[in-house]
N, C-alpha and C positions, 0 to 999 in steps of 0.2 A: 505493500499500501503504500503510494505517496503522501507522505507528508509537508507541511505547509512550513518554508523556510522564511515568507516574509508574514508578517502578521498584521493582518488589515480586520478595523472595526466589522464587528456582526452587523449593524444596520446598516453599513456602505456597500454589502457585499450583493444582497437577495432584491432585486430592482423588481418592484409592483408590476411589472409591464414584462411581458415577454421578451427578449434577447436572443442574438446569434451566438454562435461558438465563437467570432470574432470580437463581440462586444463583451462579452463574458471573461475571455481571455485580458481582456483590455484594461477589466475593470479590475482583474486580479495583478495585472503588472506583468504578463507572462504572454509568450507569443502564441501565436495561434496554435503550433505544430505541439509545443510543449504541452498546450492543455491536452488537445488529441492524444498526445503519447498519455499523458497521467487518464485520461479518462480511460483509455485502453487497458493499461498498466491495473488500473481499479476493475475491467472487466464490466462496465457499464455500459447501456445501451442510449445511446443519446442520437435519436436519427438528426436526417437533414432537414432543416428550417429552422424555426423558432422554438425557444428551451421556456416554457412556464416557468412562473415563478417559484411552484412547488416541485418541479424540477430542477430550477436552476439549488435548491435548499438542500436537493437528495445528492447534486454532483459535489455542492460544498464540504457538505458532510461526511462523503465518502474520501474525499480527495483531502480532508481535514483543515478545510478552512473556517468553517465551525462545529463549534460543538453540540452532538446528536440531542434533538431535541426530546 
C-alpha cells in the first residue's frame, strides 16, 4: 500500500463535486502518472471520466491521504 508522504489537511482534499484523475493529482500535488501507479498498486478500480466525491474519499483513504471514517 502506498503511503502519503506529503500531509495535506483532509478538508482540502475531497471536493464536493466530481473531478477527473488529472484534477485529483493536482489537488494531491503529484503527477497524473504517479496517481495512476498508486491507484493500480492499491488495486482500486477507478474508471475513466469523473470521480464522484464518495469515490474520491475511497481513493484518498486507500492511498493513506485520509483517515478511514
